[in-house]
N, C-alpha and C positions, 0 to 999 in steps of 0.2 A: 504494500500500500504506500502510495505517495500522499503525504499530507502537507498542504500548503497553508501556512498561516499568513493572512493578508490583513493588514491594518486598514481601517476605514480611512477615507480621504479627509481633506481639510474641511472642518465643520465651522459653522458660525461660532464665534467666540462666546464663551459662557456669559461674559459681561454684557454682550449685546443681545442676549436671548432672554425673552420674558416668559417663555413657555416652560413646560416640563423638560427636564434634562433628557429624558428618553426620546423626546420629539425633536431635539436639536438636529437640524439638517446639515447636509453638505453645502458649502458655498458654491457659486458658479465656477470659481477657480478650482475648488476641490473636485467638482464633478468632472471638469476637463482633465485634470491631472490623474484622477483615478482611472478614467477611461484610457488615457495614454499608457499608464502603467499596466493596465490589463492587456492592451495590445502588445506590450513588451513581453508579458507572460505568454501570450499566444505565440510569439516569435520563438520562444524557447521550446516549442513543440509540446507544450502541456496539453493534455486531453482530459479535462476534468469530467468525472462521471457524477459527482455529487457536489452540491454547493450548500454549505451551512452558514448561518448568520446569526449574530446577536439580534435580538428584537428591537434594539435602538434604531431610530430612523437613519442616522448617519451610516450605520453598518448595513442596514437593509438597502439603502440607496447605493452604496458601494457594491453590494452583492448583485444588485440588478444591473449595474453597468458591466460587471464581470460576466454575468449571464448573457447579456446582449452581445458583448465582444466575442464570446465563444459560441454564440448561437446555440446555447444549451436548450434542450427540450425540457429537462427536469426543472421543476420549480425550486425556488430558494426554500430551504428547510430552516425554519426559525428554531433556534437552539438556545435555550436558557443557559446552557453550559458555557456559552460564549459571552455572557453578560460580564461587565467590568469587574464585579465583585464575586463572581463564581469561583469556587475552588478549582484550580487548573487541572487537578487529577480527575475531576468529574467528567472530563471530555473523553477519557479512554473508553468507557462503556458505549458511548455513542459511536465512536470510531470502530469499535470491535463489532458493532452490529452491521457494519457495511461489508461488502465483499472484500476479500483479502487483496484482490487486484484493483481495487478502487483507486481513483485519483480524486481526492477530496480537497476542496478549497474551503477554509474556515475563516470567515470575516469577523473581526472583533476589534478589541481595544487594547491599549496599553494601560497599566503594566501587565494585564492578564496574558496577552499573547507571549510576551517574553518569559513570563513564569511558566507558561504551558510548554514552550520550547525547552526550558530547563528541565521540566519533568520528563519530557520525551527523551532528551539526550542523557541526562545525568540521574534521573530517578528521584530528584528532590528539588525543592526551590533553590535557585541560585541567582543572586543578583547580577546585574550587568548586561543582561540580554534585553534588547528592545528593538522594536521596529518603528521606523519613521512612518508618518501618515502616508498611506498608499505604497508602503514598502512591504516586502514579502520574504518568506523563507520557505524552503522545501526540506522536509524530513522524510526519510524512507524507513519503513518497517518491513523486514523480510518475512515476518510471520504476523500474527495478530498484534495490534498496537498495544504495547505495555511500557510502563515507566522505565526509563533507562535503556530502552532497546531501539530507539530511533537513531538513524545515522543522518547527519547533516549533509545534504546534497549541495545547497547554496543558500546564501543570505544576501539580499539585494536592497539597496536604497531605492526610493521612488525615482531619483535621477537616473540611476543605472537602468531601471526597467524602462523608463521613457526613452532613453537612448537606444535601446534595443529595437524599438518600433521604427527607427529611422534607417536601420541597416537593411 
């Protein structure tokens, strides 16, 4: 299984948002850069079979752009295990329910995604790993996804992903 962790794009600043935190959307610039980063992912030859997203608006918007860029037929699966305050290890049962040959993109938030990557790689929370907005990493599990059994394939900033779309 390949598991891509993809951070949502640039969202409206908290200070400028009067609504509920869960409804804070992407900015127009965030939408554009997210779409460009997704095109970069496509240029890597990624063939996603599943798309999971936090229920927060900015993550769902990001997931919809990814879905459009990849022309995926599957719907975005809302996943509470990708909420910002969800325990990172709770994502493993969700991933284990998918086929072993799946390529899943998980759209979420920081610091949750960095902590999730640490659980996947090291089997415990480890500080220092983080994704920039519209950045992504790819981890591979040879068998069922378990803590500490992921292998890092790549980790890219949004700038690196956007540059891929131009080649």
